[in-house]
N, C-alpha and C positions, 0 to 999 in steps of 0.2 A: 522524469526528465523534462526540462523546459527547452522548447525549440525557439528559434529566433523570430518566428513570425510566419505569416501566411504568404510572404512575397514569393517563395519558390513553389508554392502549391499549385497555382493556376497553370503555369507553364507545364509542370509535371503532369497534371491532370489532362491538359490539352494534348500533350504528346501521347498520353495513353489512349485518348479518344482517336487520335490520328492513326496510331498503329492498328487499332482494331478496325478502323474504317477501310484499311487496305485489304481486309480479308472479308469476303462475302459470307453472310450468315445463312446457312441452309436451314431447312425446316427442322431437321434432326438436331442441328446445333442449337437452334432456338429453344427447342423443347428441353434439351439438356441444361441450357442456361436458366430457363424458368425454374427447373427443378432444383438448381443449386443456389439461386439468388433468393434465399428465404431467411426468415427470422430464425428458424431452427438451425440452419446452417451457420449463422453467425455465432451461436453459442457452442456448437460442436467443433467447428473449424473456421474461425473468422477469416483467416487468410484465403481460404478457398472460395469465398463469395466474391472476391474482388474482380477476377477475370470474367466470370459469367454475368455479373451485374453490369460490367462495362460493355459486354457484348449486347446485352438487352437494351442498354441505353442508346444504342445507335439504330435500334429498330425504327423503321419509318412509321409515321402516324401514331406514335405512342401517345396515349392520353396524358394530360397533366397529372392526374392522380396516380397513374401507373409509374410515370417517370419520377414523380416525387417519392414514391415508395421505394423504388429501386435505388435512387440516390441515398435515401435514408439507410437502406440495408448495406449498400456499399460503404457509406460513411461509418457504419458500425464496424465493418470489416477493417477499415483503416484505423478506427478508434481502438479496437481491441488488439491491434498489432503495433500500437504506439506510433502510428503515422498521423500525428495530430493535425498538421496543417491541411492534409488531404481530407481528413475527417471533417474539419471545420468547413472547408470549401463545399463538400457534398451536403452537409447539414444545411448550410445557408442556401444552397441551390434548391434543396428540397423544401425549405420553408417558403421560398418565393413561390413555388408551384402549389404547395399545400399548406398555407399558413394556419389552417384550422386543425392540423394534425397535432394534437397536444402531446403525443408520444415523442415527438422529435425534440421538444424544448429541454427536457432534463438531460438528454444526451448532449445536446449542444452546450448546455450549462456546464456539464462535466468537463468537456474539452476546454471551455473558457477557464475553469478553475485550474486545470492542469497547466494551462499556458500563463497562469498568474493574473488573469483578468477578472478579479473578484466582482466588481460592480456589474460588469457585463453578464457574468454568470447569474447573479441575483436577478437581473432584469429578465433573462430568459426564463427563469423559474416562475417569476411573477406572471409572465405572459402565458406560460403553460397552464398555471393554476387559474388564471382568469378564464381560459377556454374551458377547463375541466377542473373544478375544485376538488374532485376525487381522483386526481392523478396520483397513484400511490408512489410512483418513482419520484415525482417532484416533492411530495410531502416528506418522504424519507430524506431527500437531500436537504430540505429546509431544516429537518431535525439535526442533521450532521453539522450544518452551519451554526445552529444554536448551541450544540454541544461544544464546538470549537470556540465559541464566544464565552464559554463558561456559564451557560444557562441550562443546566441539566434538566430541571423540571419541565421547561418549555420543550426541550429536545425530546424528552420522553413522551410528551403530549403529541408531538408531530409524528414520532415513530408509531404511536398507538393509533393515530388517525390513518396512517398508511395501512396499518394492519386491520383496521376496521373495513377498509376498502378491499384489501386482499390479505386474508389471514396467512397465506403461504408466501408472503413477500420476504424472502430469506434475508436480504440485506437489512430490512427494517428489524427483523427479529434479532439479527446479530448485533446491530448497533444499540437496540434497546437493552439487550443482555449486557453489553459493555457498560451502558449507562447505569443500569441497576447495580452492577458489580462495583462501579466506582462510587456509588452512593451507599455501598455496603448493604444493599437490599438483596441478599444472596438467594433467598427463596424465590423471588421473582426472576432474578438472573438465571437461576437453574431451570425455571419453567420454560423460559424462552430458549435456553441452550438445549434442553431436552427435545423441544419441538424441532429444532434444527437437526439434531443428530438423528431423529426419527424419520426425517425425510429421506427417501431412497436416493443414493448418490447420483443415479442417472437423471433424477428429476431436479435435485438441488443444483447440480452443476449446469443445468440449462439456464439458470438465472444469471450465472456469471458473477465473479468478484474480481475487480481490478484493484491491486494494492496501490500504495502511495506512488510507486514508480510506474504505474500503468501496466504491471505484469499480471496476467490472469492467473489466479490461484485456484487450486482444487477446493471447492466449497465444502465438501464432506470432511476433508482433513481439517479445514479451518473450524468447522463446527465441533469436531472432536477436541481439538486443542483449546478452543474457547471453553468448553465445559470442563476440561482438565484444569484450566487456570482457576475456574471458580471452585472446583473441588480442592485444589491446593490452598486457596485463600481461606477455606474453612477447615483446613487440617485433615481432609479426607484423602490422604496421599495414595492409598491403595486404589481408590476409584479413579484418581487422576492418572495413575500409572496404567490402569486398565484401558482407559480411553486412548492414551498415547500409544500403547501397544497395538490397540485396534487400528489406529491410524497407520502405523507402519505396516501392519499385516494387510491392510486394505490396499495400500500402495507404498512401496518403499521409494519415496521420492525425497528430494532435498527438503521440501516443506515438512513432511512427517518426521524425518530424522532430526531436523533442526529443532522442532517442537519438543521431541522427546529428549534430545540432548540438553536443551535448556532446563527442562524439568529435572533431569538427573544431576545437573550441576549443583542443585540445592539439596540433594539427598545425601546423607552421611555415607561415606565410603564408595560413592558412585562416580568419582571424578574420571576414572579411566573409561568406564562405559559411556559417560557423557562425551568424552573426547572421541571415542570410536564413532559415535553417531554424528558428531559435528564434522569429523574428517570425511565421513561418507557423504554428508550433505554437501560439503564444499567440492568434493570430487564430482558429484552429480551436477552441481550448479556453480561454476566458477565466478558467478556474479552475485552470489547470495550474501549480501552485506552483513546481515545480522549473524549469520553462521560463522563468518570469518572473525567478527568481533568476539563472539562467545568462545570460539576456539582459542583466540588469543588470551582471553580471561582464564580459561581452564589451564592452558599451558603455563601461564604465570603462576597459578596456584600450585602446579606440579613442579615449579622451579625450572622449567625448560624455557629459559628466557630468550635464547636466540630464536627458537622456534616460535615463541610468542611474538617476537618482533616481525617475523615473516608473515604471520597470520594478520597482524594488525596493519602492517604495510599494505597488504592486499585490500583490507577493508577501507583504508584511506586512499587507495588508488581508485576504488569504486566510488567513494564519496569523500573527497578531500577535507571537508569540514565536519565530518562526523564527530561530534563533541565527545561522546563517551569513549570512542576509540582513541582519540587524542589523549584523553585523561588516562586511559589504561596504558597506552604506550609510554606515557610519562613515567608511570610506576615501574614499567619494565626497564626503561632506560636508567632509572634510579637504582634498581637492583643490579644492573650491569655496571654501575659506577660512572655512567655517562651523564653527568649532571647537566651540562649545557643543553644536550638534546632533551632531557627531561623537562628542564625549565622552558625551553622553546615550545614543546608540545602543550604543556599545561597553560602557559600564557595564551597560546592560540585558542585553546578550548575555552578559556575564560572570556576572551574577546568575542568569540563566535557564539557563545551559548549562555543566555541568562540562567538556565538551570544549573549548568556547571559552575558559573560564577558564584551563584548563591551557595552551592554545595562546598566549593573551595573556600570561600570566605568564612563559612561556618567552621570548617575544619581548621583553618588558620587561627581563628579566634580561640577555639577549644584547645589548640596546641600551644597557644601563647605566642604565636608569631605575628599576630595582628592585634593591636590594642582594641579593647571593646569601645563602642561608640558608634559614630556614623559609618554608614556603608561607604566604601571607596567609590568615587565617581570616575569609573573607567580604570584603566590599567595605570594607576598612579605609581610613582617611585616607591612609595611605602608598600604597595601591593606587590610590586616586582621583587622587592627585597624579601618580603614574607614568603613568596612562592619559591625563591631561591633557597631560603633557609629550610623550607618544608622538604624540598627535593634532596636535601642533604641529610634528612632525618627519616629513616625507614619506618618510624612509628607514626609519622604524620600522614594520616590517610583520610 
């Protein structure tokens, strides 16, 4: 989620300080705050570090180093609870006090990325690596940037550099496994995936994983579902099923159920079981975008079109521009005979998403609704007509 900026963060932080300043800190309260304002607490319960760190920050005669560390920890508490402006303010304040603490820079860069400030994020990573070229967190983040730029070999090199520094850097293992899988280097992908699964859940989860929306996910479930994806890609479906069953048995959460439901969608005769898992996932997490989209797709296959619309409506309420959900809902509306709604959704998906535009144009050409030749430059009248014709043809997929 993108926030509007830092403008509201300073007053909010100032108000928080003022509230705590009204309450005297006793020796016992101070000891409790010290025990709670720790890096370990960030990973086990990030919201719980905010109040004790704030209490410590009003302690008289606090050294610059101690104040910087407590700001950093509280910033992570804000960061891991999606309060990005407050995290940004704390990280910046910590860096002013302890500019040589290279651990702060990757976290500050991550907030910048999530706020859409790409160049600022890169600058923070460069500064962190200038202080400590062996900062595994920063090296891994550079790898992610390179992967997103379509430079997989360089990305793998940076992930490997991070792992040379810290062989148990779980995020680097995960992202390198993804990269190897995308390059179809499945043996190497499985090696990294196996190391992740072998890490005890209580240890791997201390490292933390924030998804694209800033939601903290269970790393052990993520490790099992990642290895299951690789097993599926090489046709070892029994091993994939085992990993996903293990994930659900470990914790019956929206994450584990969504992962198994998605797998079952692709297995013969398992549509109903897939739907059962996806319904359970959305019941546990009413904001799980992917689960609602997948549920809509399964319901479409089961010809439960009205129910599919409900599921896809929810997905698009969570993320109004979700391209694949728009494309799927267009198919559902076509099945219901609601051509205008189908055309509207598919046109929006084409406008919003280059990947859906390419997929749709290829389909239109193969179906004979769009002449071969140059790619349309935007939503041209010709493309509009072709989309309309496709939405009148159930065979146009």
